[in-house]
PLY file of the C-alpha trace (Angstrom):
ply
format ascii 1.0
element vertex 334
property float x
property float y
property float z
element edge 333
property int vertex1
property int vertex2
end_header
15.71 152.57 85.96
16.78 152.98 82.38
14.07 153.13 79.84
14.64 151.68 76.25
12.86 152.18 72.94
12.76 149.26 70.64
11.79 150.72 67.23
10.65 148.37 64.52
9.96 149.60 60.78
7.63 147.51 59.64
5.94 146.86 55.92
4.27 143.38 55.75
5.20 139.95 56.92
3.02 138.82 60.03
4.71 135.44 60.60
8.34 137.18 61.08
6.91 140.21 63.14
5.01 137.66 65.40
7.94 135.85 66.48
10.06 139.10 66.94
7.43 141.02 69.03
7.19 137.71 71.06
11.27 137.64 71.84
11.01 141.29 72.84
7.90 140.43 75.42
10.28 137.78 76.52
12.96 140.38 78.11
14.00 139.65 81.42
14.19 143.78 81.83
10.85 145.22 82.00
11.43 148.69 81.30
11.09 148.89 77.61
8.62 149.76 75.08
8.05 148.53 71.71
7.21 151.18 68.96
6.05 149.35 65.42
6.21 151.71 62.55
3.65 150.67 59.91
2.09 152.32 56.51
-1.41 151.25 54.87
-0.16 147.95 53.54
1.09 146.58 56.81
-2.30 145.15 57.73
-2.62 143.23 54.29
-1.85 139.89 55.99
-3.49 140.89 59.45
-0.16 141.98 61.23
-1.73 145.18 62.67
-4.89 143.32 63.82
-2.56 140.79 65.61
-0.55 143.73 67.61
-3.72 145.39 68.46
-5.29 141.77 69.69
-2.12 141.18 72.21
-3.29 144.56 74.11
0.25 144.91 75.48
1.15 147.96 77.36
4.46 147.77 76.01
3.32 148.22 72.55
2.77 151.42 70.56
1.82 151.40 67.08
2.49 154.20 64.82
0.69 154.27 61.75
0.90 156.25 58.44
-1.62 156.42 55.80
0.83 156.35 53.06
2.31 153.57 51.25
6.06 153.91 52.15
9.40 152.25 50.90
12.20 151.61 53.24
13.52 154.87 53.26
10.33 156.66 54.10
9.63 154.27 56.95
12.98 154.43 58.42
13.11 158.31 58.08
10.12 158.31 60.77
12.44 157.32 63.53
13.54 160.75 64.34
9.70 161.80 64.69
8.25 159.51 67.23
8.57 159.82 70.81
11.28 157.65 72.60
12.90 156.80 75.67
16.39 157.49 76.77
18.04 154.98 74.87
16.85 153.28 71.55
17.54 150.47 69.10
16.30 149.52 65.67
15.02 146.06 65.40
14.42 144.28 62.15
10.93 143.03 61.80
12.27 139.48 61.27
14.98 139.53 63.72
15.02 137.98 67.35
16.21 139.29 70.86
17.32 136.59 73.13
15.63 137.31 76.84
18.80 138.74 78.21
19.30 141.34 75.66
18.03 144.49 77.18
19.44 143.40 80.57
22.84 142.63 79.01
22.87 146.20 77.17
21.96 147.70 80.50
24.61 146.20 82.45
27.05 147.35 79.49
26.26 150.86 79.87
26.95 150.46 83.68
30.29 149.18 82.77
30.61 151.71 80.08
29.22 154.89 80.96
31.48 157.04 78.39
30.45 154.59 75.44
27.88 155.94 73.16
27.51 152.85 71.21
26.39 149.02 72.78
26.32 146.01 71.14
26.32 142.14 71.81
27.40 139.22 69.73
24.75 137.65 67.79
23.80 134.73 65.80
22.64 134.27 61.90
19.52 132.08 61.60
17.57 131.39 58.22
14.05 132.09 57.06
12.92 129.09 59.29
14.67 130.38 62.57
17.29 127.65 62.17
21.02 128.42 63.35
23.66 129.16 60.65
26.58 130.20 62.43
28.07 133.13 64.96
28.77 136.79 63.84
32.43 137.78 63.55
33.34 138.46 67.24
33.63 141.88 68.08
36.18 143.35 70.74
34.81 144.81 73.92
35.84 148.48 73.03
36.53 150.06 69.62
36.87 153.56 68.66
35.12 154.95 65.59
38.38 155.00 63.83
39.43 151.42 64.60
35.88 150.29 63.74
35.91 152.06 60.29
39.12 149.95 59.69
37.71 146.94 60.78
34.61 147.07 58.66
36.91 148.00 55.73
38.72 145.28 56.18
35.71 142.89 56.68
36.67 141.54 60.03
33.45 142.33 62.00
29.78 141.71 61.10
27.85 144.84 60.65
24.21 144.59 60.90
21.01 147.03 61.46
20.20 145.07 64.33
21.51 145.02 67.79
23.13 148.57 68.38
21.69 150.69 71.33
22.46 154.32 71.86
20.97 157.48 73.49
18.11 159.03 71.92
19.59 162.28 72.11
22.87 161.23 70.18
20.69 159.68 67.21
18.82 162.99 66.93
22.18 165.14 67.59
23.59 162.96 64.58
20.54 163.39 62.11
19.48 159.95 62.44
19.98 157.32 59.65
21.12 158.80 56.52
18.62 158.22 53.93
20.28 159.14 51.07
21.63 155.29 50.63
19.69 153.44 48.19
17.53 150.58 50.41
19.78 152.01 53.24
22.62 149.80 52.01
25.98 151.11 53.99
23.60 153.44 55.97
23.97 151.55 59.07
27.58 151.46 58.77
27.89 155.08 58.53
25.39 155.47 61.59
27.61 153.43 63.66
30.54 155.20 63.00
28.72 158.55 63.72
27.48 157.41 67.02
30.58 155.93 67.82
32.50 159.15 67.55
30.83 160.70 70.37
32.20 158.21 72.73
33.12 154.64 71.50
31.47 151.50 70.92
31.10 148.94 73.77
30.36 145.48 73.22
29.43 142.59 75.22
31.06 138.99 74.91
27.44 137.42 75.47
25.44 136.35 72.16
22.00 138.12 72.87
20.16 138.32 69.56
19.73 136.72 65.97
19.73 138.19 62.76
17.92 136.59 59.89
19.24 135.75 56.46
17.12 135.52 53.53
17.84 134.30 50.08
16.96 136.64 47.66
13.91 135.72 45.23
13.87 138.75 43.16
14.30 138.72 39.30
15.42 142.41 39.02
18.91 143.25 39.59
20.16 145.07 42.72
23.54 145.43 41.34
22.77 149.14 40.16
21.40 150.08 43.88
24.70 148.38 45.14
26.64 150.55 43.22
24.88 153.86 43.66
24.90 153.01 47.79
28.62 152.44 47.54
28.98 155.55 45.86
27.07 157.43 48.49
29.32 155.96 51.30
32.54 156.81 49.49
31.52 160.45 49.51
30.96 160.01 53.26
34.50 158.56 53.61
35.62 161.82 51.81
33.99 163.95 54.27
35.60 161.77 57.17
38.88 162.28 55.23
38.43 165.90 55.05
37.49 166.12 58.93
40.67 164.47 60.84
43.92 163.01 60.48
42.90 160.30 62.27
40.43 159.15 59.71
42.67 160.09 56.76
45.56 157.15 58.06
42.67 154.50 58.22
41.27 155.61 54.84
44.52 155.64 53.18
45.76 152.19 54.45
42.32 150.18 54.41
40.10 151.55 51.39
41.88 150.31 48.43
41.33 146.86 49.41
37.88 147.29 50.64
37.19 148.81 47.00
38.90 145.76 45.08
36.77 143.45 47.00
33.46 145.21 46.88
33.93 146.14 43.19
35.02 142.54 42.49
31.69 141.32 44.04
29.37 143.54 42.35
31.11 142.68 39.02
30.64 139.18 39.58
26.93 139.75 40.20
26.59 141.56 37.07
28.12 139.00 35.31
25.50 136.45 36.53
22.68 138.89 35.69
20.91 138.52 32.38
21.03 141.48 30.27
17.33 142.34 30.52
17.69 142.65 34.18
20.85 144.55 34.63
19.02 148.13 34.20
21.75 149.00 31.65
24.61 148.45 34.11
28.01 147.51 32.87
31.15 146.61 34.73
32.84 149.24 32.50
30.49 151.96 34.16
31.03 150.38 37.51
34.75 150.32 37.39
34.45 153.91 35.99
32.42 155.36 38.52
34.28 153.84 41.40
37.78 155.09 39.88
36.45 158.54 40.04
35.56 158.53 43.76
38.81 156.74 44.48
40.64 159.36 42.87
38.78 162.07 44.98
39.67 160.26 48.30
43.12 160.16 47.13
43.41 156.02 47.27
44.74 153.96 44.59
42.22 151.96 42.72
43.81 150.35 39.72
41.50 147.57 38.11
43.38 147.03 35.02
46.26 145.61 36.94
43.75 143.39 38.49
43.38 140.16 36.40
39.67 139.29 37.60
38.56 142.68 35.95
40.18 142.03 33.06
38.79 138.74 32.73
35.33 140.16 33.49
35.29 143.22 31.06
36.62 140.31 28.32
33.49 138.39 29.04
31.22 141.33 29.13
32.44 142.44 25.72
31.26 139.22 24.08
27.72 138.65 23.88
28.71 134.78 23.42
30.79 134.48 26.15
28.18 136.35 28.37
25.46 133.55 27.42
28.13 130.70 28.04
29.23 132.43 31.57
25.43 132.47 32.63
25.11 128.97 31.43
28.00 128.04 33.45
27.07 129.76 36.78
23.60 127.95 36.51
25.62 124.92 37.11
28.71 126.14 38.95
27.79 128.93 41.81
31.22 129.60 42.96
33.38 132.38 41.52
35.98 131.41 38.96
38.03 134.53 38.74
0 1
1 2
2 3
3 4
4 5
5 6
6 7
7 8
8 9
9 10
10 11
11 12
12 13
13 14
14 15
15 16
16 17
17 18
18 19
19 20
20 21
21 22
22 23
23 24
24 25
25 26
26 27
27 28
28 29
29 30
30 31
31 32
32 33
33 34
34 35
35 36
36 37
37 38
38 39
39 40
40 41
41 42
42 43
43 44
44 45
45 46
46 47
47 48
48 49
49 50
50 51
51 52
52 53
53 54
54 55
55 56
56 57
57 58
58 59
59 60
60 61
61 62
62 63
63 64
64 65
65 66
66 67
67 68
68 69
69 70
70 71
71 72
72 73
73 74
74 75
75 76
76 77
77 78
78 79
79 80
80 81
81 82
82 83
83 84
84 85
85 86
86 87
87 88
88 89
89 90
90 91
91 92
92 93
93 94
94 95
95 96
96 97
97 98
98 99
99 100
100 101
101 102
102 103
103 104
104 105
105 106
106 107
107 108
108 109
109 110
110 111
111 112
112 113
113 114
114 115
115 116
116 117
117 118
118 119
119 120
120 121
121 122
122 123
123 124
124 125
125 126
126 127
127 128
128 129
129 130
130 131
131 132
132 133
133 134
134 135
135 136
136 137
137 138
138 139
139 140
140 141
141 142
142 143
143 144
144 145
145 146
146 147
147 148
148 149
149 150
150 151
151 152
152 153
153 154
154 155
155 156
156 157
157 158
158 159
159 160
160 161
161 162
162 163
163 164
164 165
165 166
166 167
167 168
168 169
169 170
170 171
171 172
172 173
173 174
174 175
175 176
176 177
177 178
178 179
179 180
180 181
181 182
182 183
183 184
184 185
185 186
186 187
187 188
188 189
189 190
190 191
191 192
192 193
193 194
194 195
195 196
196 197
197 198
198 199
199 200
200 201
201 202
202 203
203 204
204 205
205 206
206 207
207 208
208 209
209 210
210 211
211 212
212 213
213 214
214 215
215 216
216 217
217 218
218 219
219 220
220 221
221 222
222 223
223 224
224 225
225 226
226 227
227 228
228 229
229 230
230 231
231 232
232 233
233 234
234 235
235 236
236 237
237 238
238 239
239 240
240 241
241 242
242 243
243 244
244 245
245 246
246 247
247 248
248 249
249 250
250 251
251 252
252 253
253 254
254 255
255 256
256 257
257 258
258 259
259 260
260 261
261 262
262 263
263 264
264 265
265 266
266 267
267 268
268 269
269 270
270 271
271 272
272 273
273 274
274 275
275 276
276 277
277 278
278 279
279 280
280 281
281 282
282 283
283 284
284 285
285 286
286 287
287 288
288 289
289 290
290 291
291 292
292 293
293 294
294 295
295 296
296 297
297 298
298 299
299 300
300 301
301 302
302 303
303 304
304 305
305 306
306 307
307 308
308 309
309 310
310 311
311 312
312 313
313 314
314 315
315 316
316 317
317 318
318 319
319 320
320 321
321 322
322 323
323 324
324 325
325 326
326 327
327 328
328 329
329 330
330 331
331 332
332 333
């Protein structure tokens, strides 16, 4: 009987962790372990006490005496003792009762695959259903997966992917160069799918929780820096195989235009005091440099939305008027 490790990197949030743990304990497949990675702040709201009070043989707590950020905690995944197969679960996400059983049947059906997944639901902070993910086909090679990701044809999250522990260690685990691990999961799934392929069940077997951002500090620079790391990764793929060269050549321009437009719009919506000095001009310059290194077209000067954004940014008055307007009208205007 195959064994599975469900690894939950955890900081704080007892309410969500409780629902997450209970969803795993409700699995119809019995051969699994839950590994919760905590740091010295994780019990601030009694979450670790709660885990200890359950006294369930499936649960193992791997504590750290340090205060860890997301990069520090996720880097520990490689170090803990794990079962034959593993998955990383967000502490606020939910597995449906048949998740592991469905994955086990998927492994039986696709023994040559190296990555396994199911369809999933989006839920809000209260657990209410929002909508379904973009459907994934039953079988995807790493190249096609990359193409669909660049075209935003699939929903990519860190939860719900299962893989062999040996494969995870072979590729070096999740890449913690990415700020806040943004795009790190995409790289991880491509690298794992490269070993074999991605097999996906047609059944919906977990829920990914979406939260509205409440921070005043802009994440725009983090998004830009993570994007630049991802473009360096694409450069490595481009050099490694003609298969990836074709995908990157045909799909990266549209990805860069859409992503940079999204970030530039976020920058304009962010008051100057919270931008950490980031400008649309800097964003465009950095992305243009990486695009040139990749050998793909990125011509923001020919895109009306960038010209409008740069024009607004140059004027303090227009920038203030834009912020005022966006406080009333939330949709993009360019």
